[in-house]
NUTI-741394 format. One record per residue (C-alpha): residue number from 0; residue in three letters; chain; z, x, y negated. Coordinates in nm, 3 decimals. Layout:
BEGIN
{NUM, ALA, A, {Z, X, Y}};
...
This chain:
BEGIN
{0, UNK, A, {1.892, 0.039, -0.964}};
{1, UNK, A, {1.618, -0.176, -1.113}};
{2, UNK, A, {1.261, -0.065, -1.075}};
{3, UNK, A, {1.034, -0.049, -1.374}};
{4, UNK, A, {0.743, -0.285, -1.304}};
{5, UNK, A, {0.627, -0.316, -1.661}};
{6, UNK, A, {0.256, -0.263, -1.712}};
{7, UNK, A, {0.120, 0.043, -1.892}};
{8, UNK, A, {-0.214, 0.079, -2.063}};
{9, UNK, A, {-0.403, 0.382, -1.931}};
{10, UNK, A, {-0.749, 0.513, -2.016}};
{11, UNK, A, {-1.023, 0.588, -1.765}};
{12, UNK, A, {-1.143, 0.942, -1.834}};
{13, UNK, A, {-1.426, 0.947, -1.581}};
{14, UNK, A, {-1.565, 0.762, -1.281}};
{15, UNK, A, {-1.685, 0.928, -0.960}};
{16, UNK, A, {-1.937, 0.745, -0.741}};
{17, UNK, A, {-1.812, 0.827, -0.390}};
{18, UNK, A, {-2.051, 0.603, -0.194}};
{19, UNK, A, {-2.278, 0.312, -0.279}};
{20, UNK, A, {-1.979, 0.077, -0.286}};
{21, UNK, A, {-1.678, 0.304, -0.357}};
{22, UNK, A, {-1.575, 0.456, -0.689}};
{23, UNK, A, {-1.290, 0.681, -0.794}};
{24, UNK, A, {-1.131, 0.608, -1.131}};
{25, UNK, A, {-0.969, 0.910, -1.296}};
{26, UNK, A, {-0.684, 0.797, -1.521}};
{27, UNK, A, {-0.519, 0.950, -1.824}};
{28, UNK, A, {-0.156, 0.865, -1.750}};
{29, UNK, A, {0.015, 1.049, -2.035}};
{30, UNK, A, {0.275, 0.801, -2.166}};
{31, UNK, A, {0.178, 0.660, -2.508}};
{32, UNK, A, {0.540, 0.670, -2.624}};
{33, UNK, A, {0.806, 0.935, -2.552}};
{34, UNK, A, {1.052, 0.678, -2.415}};
{35, UNK, A, {0.820, 0.562, -2.136}};
{36, UNK, A, {0.863, 0.733, -1.797}};
{37, UNK, A, {0.581, 0.956, -1.670}};
{38, UNK, A, {0.353, 0.861, -1.384}};
{39, UNK, A, {0.527, 1.070, -1.120}};
{40, UNK, A, {0.413, 0.966, -0.774}};
{41, UNK, A, {0.426, 1.060, -0.408}};
{42, UNK, A, {0.128, 1.111, -0.181}};
{43, UNK, A, {0.030, 0.781, -0.019}};
{44, UNK, A, {0.150, 0.556, -0.303}};
{45, UNK, A, {-0.053, 0.307, -0.508}};
{46, UNK, A, {-0.086, 0.145, -0.849}};
{47, UNK, A, {-0.100, -0.228, -0.913}};
{48, UNK, A, {-0.375, -0.321, -1.159}};
{49, UNK, A, {-0.376, -0.631, -1.379}};
{50, UNK, A, {-0.741, -0.725, -1.430}};
{51, UNK, A, {-0.861, -1.056, -1.575}};
{52, UNK, A, {-0.514, -1.197, -1.512}};
{53, UNK, A, {-0.519, -1.103, -1.144}};
{54, UNK, A, {-0.308, -0.836, -0.970}};
{55, UNK, A, {-0.444, -0.599, -0.707}};
{56, UNK, A, {-0.297, -0.280, -0.559}};
{57, UNK, A, {-0.508, 0.033, -0.502}};
{58, UNK, A, {-0.398, 0.362, -0.349}};
{59, UNK, A, {-0.418, 0.701, -0.514}};
{60, UNK, A, {-0.670, 0.936, -0.354}};
{61, UNK, A, {-0.531, 1.229, -0.552}};
{62, UNK, A, {-0.232, 1.435, -0.442}};
{63, UNK, A, {0.057, 1.518, -0.676}};
{64, UNK, A, {0.075, 1.858, -0.507}};
{65, UNK, A, {-0.289, 1.966, -0.538}};
{66, UNK, A, {-0.458, 1.762, -0.811}};
{67, UNK, A, {-0.407, 1.780, -1.187}};
{68, UNK, A, {-0.552, 1.432, -1.240}};
{69, UNK, A, {-0.443, 1.094, -1.107}};
{70, UNK, A, {-0.726, 0.924, -0.918}};
{71, UNK, A, {-0.750, 0.577, -0.769}};
{72, UNK, A, {-1.039, 0.486, -0.540}};
{73, UNK, A, {-1.168, 0.128, -0.518}};
{74, UNK, A, {-1.422, -0.004, -0.269}};
{75, UNK, A, {-1.631, -0.304, -0.366}};
{76, UNK, A, {-1.536, -0.597, -0.144}};
{77, UNK, A, {-1.786, -0.882, -0.095}};
{78, UNK, A, {-1.644, -1.172, -0.295}};
{79, UNK, A, {-1.357, -0.955, -0.422}};
{80, UNK, A, {-1.260, -1.074, -0.769}};
{81, UNK, A, {-1.102, -0.752, -0.895}};
{82, UNK, A, {-1.300, -0.484, -0.710}};
{83, UNK, A, {-1.632, -0.635, -0.816}};
{84, UNK, A, {-1.518, -0.673, -1.177}};
{85, UNK, A, {-1.402, -0.311, -1.188}};
{86, UNK, A, {-1.731, -0.184, -1.045}};
{87, UNK, A, {-1.942, -0.402, -1.274}};
{88, UNK, A, {-1.755, -0.368, -1.603}};
{89, UNK, A, {-1.537, -0.055, -1.627}};
{90, UNK, A, {-1.668, 0.264, -1.785}};
{91, UNK, A, {-1.516, 0.594, -1.901}};
{92, UNK, A, {-1.306, 0.533, -2.210}};
{93, UNK, A, {-1.203, 0.182, -2.107}};
{94, UNK, A, {-0.832, 0.095, -2.088}};
{95, UNK, A, {-0.673, -0.081, -1.791}};
{96, UNK, A, {-0.321, -0.208, -1.726}};
{97, UNK, A, {-0.129, -0.070, -1.430}};
{98, UNK, A, {0.228, -0.050, -1.304}};
{99, UNK, A, {0.407, 0.272, -1.224}};
{100, UNK, A, {0.331, 0.405, -0.873}};
{101, UNK, A, {0.502, 0.237, -0.578}};
{102, UNK, A, {0.484, 0.220, -0.199}};
{103, UNK, A, {0.653, 0.367, 0.108}};
{104, UNK, A, {0.344, 0.491, 0.297}};
{105, UNK, A, {0.459, 0.846, 0.229}};
{106, UNK, A, {0.526, 1.174, 0.405}};
{107, UNK, A, {0.856, 1.208, 0.588}};
{108, UNK, A, {1.058, 1.528, 0.599}};
{109, UNK, A, {0.956, 1.652, 0.940}};
{110, UNK, A, {0.762, 1.934, 1.100}};
{111, UNK, A, {0.593, 1.692, 1.340}};
{112, UNK, A, {0.212, 1.679, 1.340}};
{113, UNK, A, {0.048, 1.414, 1.122}};
{114, UNK, A, {-0.211, 1.204, 1.304}};
{115, UNK, A, {-0.398, 0.943, 1.100}};
{116, UNK, A, {-0.634, 0.661, 1.193}};
{117, UNK, A, {-0.820, 0.514, 0.898}};
{118, UNK, A, {-1.102, 0.264, 0.872}};
{119, UNK, A, {-1.332, 0.243, 0.570}};
{120, UNK, A, {-1.141, 0.264, 0.243}};
{121, UNK, A, {-0.822, 0.317, 0.443}};
{122, UNK, A, {-0.903, 0.686, 0.402}};
{123, UNK, A, {-0.784, 0.667, 0.040}};
{124, UNK, A, {-0.405, 0.708, 0.084}};
{125, UNK, A, {-0.459, 0.920, 0.396}};
{126, UNK, A, {-0.656, 1.178, 0.198}};
{127, UNK, A, {-0.364, 1.202, -0.046}};
{128, UNK, A, {-0.120, 1.246, 0.243}};
{129, UNK, A, {-0.336, 1.507, 0.412}};
{130, UNK, A, {-0.375, 1.717, 0.099}};
{131, UNK, A, {-0.001, 1.718, 0.031}};
{132, UNK, A, {0.096, 1.787, 0.393}};
{133, UNK, A, {-0.143, 2.081, 0.416}};
{134, UNK, A, {-0.044, 2.226, 0.079}};
{135, UNK, A, {0.334, 2.194, 0.104}};
{136, UNK, A, {0.416, 2.218, 0.476}};
{137, UNK, A, {0.301, 2.398, 0.788}};
{138, UNK, A, {0.223, 2.072, 0.970}};
{139, UNK, A, {-0.091, 2.017, 1.171}};
{140, UNK, A, {-0.299, 1.727, 1.040}};
{141, UNK, A, {-0.552, 1.536, 1.248}};
{142, UNK, A, {-0.754, 1.248, 1.110}};
{143, UNK, A, {-0.987, 0.995, 1.272}};
{144, UNK, A, {-1.204, 0.814, 1.015}};
{145, UNK, A, {-1.401, 0.511, 1.129}};
{146, UNK, A, {-1.696, 0.394, 0.920}};
{147, UNK, A, {-2.004, 0.180, 0.950}};
{148, UNK, A, {-2.256, 0.464, 0.911}};
{149, UNK, A, {-2.282, 0.811, 0.753}};
{150, UNK, A, {-2.351, 0.665, 0.408}};
{151, UNK, A, {-2.023, 0.472, 0.417}};
{152, UNK, A, {-1.801, 0.779, 0.462}};
{153, UNK, A, {-1.579, 0.807, 0.155}};
{154, UNK, A, {-1.468, 1.163, 0.063}};
{155, UNK, A, {-1.702, 1.326, 0.317}};
{156, UNK, A, {-1.726, 1.646, 0.111}};
{157, UNK, A, {-1.351, 1.658, 0.037}};
{158, UNK, A, {-1.271, 1.625, 0.407}};
{159, UNK, A, {-1.521, 1.897, 0.495}};
{160, UNK, A, {-1.367, 2.123, 0.231}};
{161, UNK, A, {-1.018, 2.071, 0.374}};
{162, UNK, A, {-1.145, 2.152, 0.723}};
{163, UNK, A, {-1.292, 2.476, 0.591}};
{164, UNK, A, {-0.976, 2.569, 0.401}};
{165, UNK, A, {-0.735, 2.493, 0.687}};
{166, UNK, A, {-0.937, 2.555, 1.005}};
{167, UNK, A, {-0.629, 2.605, 1.221}};
{168, UNK, A, {-0.430, 2.308, 1.091}};
{169, UNK, A, {-0.676, 2.034, 0.995}};
{170, UNK, A, {-0.915, 1.837, 1.212}};
{171, UNK, A, {-1.126, 1.538, 1.112}};
{172, UNK, A, {-1.324, 1.328, 1.357}};
{173, UNK, A, {-1.575, 1.072, 1.230}};
{174, UNK, A, {-1.636, 0.756, 1.431}};
{175, UNK, A, {-1.949, 0.566, 1.329}};
{176, UNK, A, {-1.981, 0.202, 1.432}};
{177, UNK, A, {-2.360, 0.215, 1.416}};
{178, UNK, A, {-2.481, 0.321, 1.758}};
{179, UNK, A, {-2.124, 0.356, 1.894}};
{180, UNK, A, {-1.968, 0.018, 1.835}};
{181, UNK, A, {-1.616, -0.040, 1.707}};
{182, UNK, A, {-1.331, 0.195, 1.797}};
{183, UNK, A, {-1.184, 0.130, 2.144}};
{184, UNK, A, {-0.837, 0.174, 2.285}};
{185, UNK, A, {-0.959, 0.458, 2.506}};
{186, UNK, A, {-1.088, 0.642, 2.199}};
{187, UNK, A, {-0.753, 0.592, 2.027}};
{188, UNK, A, {-0.576, 0.736, 2.333}};
{189, UNK, A, {-0.818, 1.026, 2.343}};
{190, UNK, A, {-0.760, 1.119, 1.980}};
{191, UNK, A, {-0.381, 1.072, 2.004}};
{192, UNK, A, {-0.402, 1.320, 2.293}};
{193, UNK, A, {-0.059, 1.228, 2.428}};
{194, UNK, A, {0.112, 1.361, 2.115}};
{195, UNK, A, {0.393, 1.106, 2.116}};
{196, UNK, A, {0.605, 1.325, 1.887}};
{197, UNK, A, {0.365, 1.301, 1.592}};
{198, UNK, A, {0.391, 1.077, 1.287}};
{199, UNK, A, {0.103, 0.830, 1.302}};
{200, UNK, A, {-0.043, 0.683, 0.982}};
{201, UNK, A, {-0.266, 0.374, 1.006}};
{202, UNK, A, {-0.471, 0.223, 0.724}};
{203, UNK, A, {-0.781, 0.006, 0.743}};
{204, UNK, A, {-0.898, -0.342, 0.844}};
{205, UNK, A, {-0.633, -0.548, 1.021}};
{206, UNK, A, {-0.809, -0.560, 1.364}};
{207, UNK, A, {-0.856, -0.182, 1.351}};
{208, UNK, A, {-0.486, -0.123, 1.279}};
{209, UNK, A, {-0.371, -0.381, 1.532}};
{210, UNK, A, {-0.574, -0.214, 1.808}};
{211, UNK, A, {-0.451, 0.132, 1.713}};
{212, UNK, A, {-0.085, 0.030, 1.687}};
{213, UNK, A, {-0.095, -0.157, 2.018}};
{214, UNK, A, {-0.255, 0.138, 2.194}};
{215, UNK, A, {-0.011, 0.391, 2.053}};
{216, UNK, A, {0.287, 0.178, 2.154}};
{217, UNK, A, {0.147, 0.143, 2.506}};
{218, UNK, A, {0.132, 0.523, 2.524}};
{219, UNK, A, {0.504, 0.556, 2.449}};
{220, UNK, A, {0.494, 0.624, 2.077}};
{221, UNK, A, {0.813, 0.502, 1.908}};
{222, UNK, A, {0.760, 0.219, 1.654}};
{223, UNK, A, {0.951, 0.430, 1.402}};
{224, UNK, A, {0.680, 0.697, 1.418}};
{225, UNK, A, {0.400, 0.456, 1.326}};
{226, UNK, A, {0.353, 0.403, 0.953}};
{227, UNK, A, {0.113, 0.127, 0.851}};
{228, UNK, A, {-0.031, 0.042, 0.510}};
{229, UNK, A, {-0.146, -0.318, 0.476}};
{230, UNK, A, {-0.287, -0.486, 0.167}};
{231, UNK, A, {-0.405, -0.803, 0.336}};
{232, UNK, A, {-0.173, -1.099, 0.270}};
{233, UNK, A, {0.066, -1.142, 0.560}};
{234, UNK, A, {-0.009, -1.432, 0.784}};
{235, UNK, A, {0.285, -1.661, 0.758}};
{236, UNK, A, {0.335, -2.004, 0.899}};
{237, UNK, A, {0.362, -2.315, 0.688}};
{238, UNK, A, {0.705, -2.387, 0.548}};
{239, UNK, A, {0.917, -2.619, 0.755}};
{240, UNK, A, {1.113, -2.926, 0.656}};
{241, UNK, A, {1.386, -2.941, 0.396}};
{242, UNK, A, {1.719, -2.815, 0.524}};
{243, UNK, A, {2.078, -2.778, 0.411}};
{244, UNK, A, {2.117, -2.539, 0.120}};
{245, UNK, A, {1.956, -2.444, -0.210}};
{246, UNK, A, {1.752, -2.163, -0.363}};
{247, UNK, A, {1.820, -2.083, -0.728}};
{248, UNK, A, {1.561, -1.874, -0.911}};
{249, UNK, A, {1.627, -1.717, -1.249}};
{250, UNK, A, {1.303, -1.623, -1.423}};
{251, UNK, A, {1.272, -1.531, -1.792}};
{252, UNK, A, {1.637, -1.630, -1.838}};
{253, UNK, A, {1.584, -1.985, -1.709}};
{254, UNK, A, {1.742, -2.107, -1.384}};
{255, UNK, A, {1.563, -2.342, -1.145}};
{256, UNK, A, {1.711, -2.475, -0.819}};
{257, UNK, A, {1.527, -2.632, -0.524}};
{258, UNK, A, {1.637, -2.732, -0.173}};
{259, UNK, A, {1.578, -2.476, 0.101}};
{260, UNK, A, {1.285, -2.532, 0.336}};
{261, UNK, A, {1.285, -2.380, 0.684}};
{262, UNK, A, {1.064, -2.072, 0.713}};
{263, UNK, A, {0.992, -2.055, 0.339}};
{264, UNK, A, {1.005, -1.727, 0.149}};
{265, UNK, A, {1.180, -1.693, -0.185}};
{266, UNK, A, {0.842, -1.654, -0.353}};
{267, UNK, A, {0.721, -1.977, -0.196}};
{268, UNK, A, {1.041, -2.151, -0.309}};
{269, UNK, A, {0.982, -2.027, -0.664}};
{270, UNK, A, {0.628, -2.164, -0.659}};
{271, UNK, A, {0.755, -2.496, -0.528}};
{272, UNK, A, {0.987, -2.503, -0.828}};
{273, UNK, A, {0.679, -2.489, -1.051}};
{274, UNK, A, {0.728, -2.122, -1.144}};
{275, UNK, A, {0.473, -1.842, -1.158}};
{276, UNK, A, {0.671, -1.525, -1.074}};
{277, UNK, A, {0.495, -1.188, -1.035}};
{278, UNK, A, {0.334, -1.099, -0.702}};
{279, UNK, A, {0.042, -0.901, -0.568}};
{280, UNK, A, {-0.007, -0.803, -0.204}};
{281, UNK, A, {0.218, -1.066, -0.038}};
{282, UNK, A, {0.250, -0.823, 0.253}};
{283, UNK, A, {0.573, -0.641, 0.167}};
{284, UNK, A, {0.399, -0.331, 0.036}};
{285, UNK, A, {0.380, -0.327, -0.342}};
{286, UNK, A, {0.719, -0.450, -0.478}};
{287, UNK, A, {0.547, -0.641, -0.759}};
{288, UNK, A, {0.750, -0.948, -0.656}};
{289, UNK, A, {1.088, -0.771, -0.658}};
{290, UNK, A, {1.399, -0.967, -0.756}};
{291, UNK, A, {1.773, -0.916, -0.710}};
{292, UNK, A, {1.992, -1.138, -0.496}};
{293, UNK, A, {2.310, -1.208, -0.693}};
{294, UNK, A, {2.454, -1.476, -0.464}};
{295, UNK, A, {2.402, -1.523, -0.091}};
{296, UNK, A, {2.171, -1.313, 0.121}};
{297, UNK, A, {1.812, -1.291, 0.241}};
{298, UNK, A, {1.634, -1.121, 0.529}};
{299, UNK, A, {1.294, -0.960, 0.474}};
{300, UNK, A, {1.018, -1.009, 0.730}};
{301, UNK, A, {0.866, -0.675, 0.628}};
{302, UNK, A, {0.967, -0.405, 0.381}};
{303, UNK, A, {0.734, -0.116, 0.306}};
{304, UNK, A, {0.836, -0.072, -0.057}};
{305, UNK, A, {1.215, -0.068, -0.111}};
{306, UNK, A, {1.447, 0.212, -0.006}};
{307, UNK, A, {1.788, 0.164, 0.154}};
{308, UNK, A, {1.978, 0.206, -0.172}};
{309, UNK, A, {1.773, -0.064, -0.342}};
{310, UNK, A, {1.826, -0.304, -0.051}};
{311, UNK, A, {2.200, -0.230, -0.060}};
{312, UNK, A, {2.202, -0.320, -0.430}};
{313, UNK, A, {2.054, -0.662, -0.351}};
{314, UNK, A, {1.689, -0.603, -0.435}};
{315, UNK, A, {1.448, -0.805, -0.223}};
{316, UNK, A, {1.074, -0.850, -0.187}};
{317, UNK, A, {1.054, -1.221, -0.257}};
{318, UNK, A, {0.722, -1.253, -0.073}};
{319, UNK, A, {0.904, -1.143, 0.244}};
{320, UNK, A, {1.262, -1.262, 0.187}};
{321, UNK, A, {1.398, -1.572, 0.361}};
{322, UNK, A, {1.748, -1.707, 0.286}};
{323, UNK, A, {2.008, -1.651, 0.557}};
{324, UNK, A, {2.292, -1.822, 0.370}};
{325, UNK, A, {2.320, -2.188, 0.267}};
{326, UNK, A, {2.293, -2.097, -0.102}};
{327, UNK, A, {2.112, -1.806, -0.262}};
{328, UNK, A, {2.040, -1.700, -0.618}};
{329, UNK, A, {1.768, -1.449, -0.706}};
{330, UNK, A, {1.703, -1.301, -1.048}};
{331, UNK, A, {1.362, -1.168, -1.150}};
{332, UNK, A, {1.349, -0.875, -1.388}};
{333, UNK, A, {1.268, -0.961, -1.748}};
């Protein structure tokens, strides 16, 4: 089953200033034509924006179970091409191009408690998850939010409102770096409270998530119970030397073939062939780079976007897929 990664034009209905450097964009997602699919989404998913020719993925802060509007929250990043442009140029009434929602950082069907660790703007998908979990299940939800200082807390009022509405099932703990330093492994252990049966959701800066994941694993939490959302490009090694075999890429109906290089992803092979296929996060999260393997096979380093049925049908995240057969052919969607 092919995914629809075509871009849609959507209008910004209003903009909410969450903090000095974070804004929520409320989008009118009604399809402009009856044949286009609606913007159905799951809590924890994201949209990929195409802004000034550049692609960036941003999570929904709204919940499909509690909110009547679709909201995406963007934090200004120093030197960030897209986030700065959005903050400096977009206004209510403007139109932006986005894909349909995607992502696998979603709720699982379980009664286990939900424990989340989020740093900075990592609260965005976690807020969506928390609202849906509280509204549609009886699960307990506990959330540790790490920020620089009180003024940097995104959704402070929304979190306080949830705590008041669900006093027996929702807990939020704020960790402020100012005066307390960065989060430590002992503080992670303290908040996890030995609850190895919970589902743990991690989103934030890479060092923050690495520390939290390492600490949870050391406490006996199963890797399958730790769900991580990363938008930083994956750190991959340089491609190795040319080796036996070929990679054939079909893009826009044209086929290009290059020799395989050890340790090179399919996306990197396509670039080496002089092509400019679609991509965004390069971390295995957004599925913007999806293509279908029609000959041979590939193994993905990470996959946080495709479900088992899609993988079985040959779909691969080309930013993560490495050939495991001497010859492989991948076809990008038109």
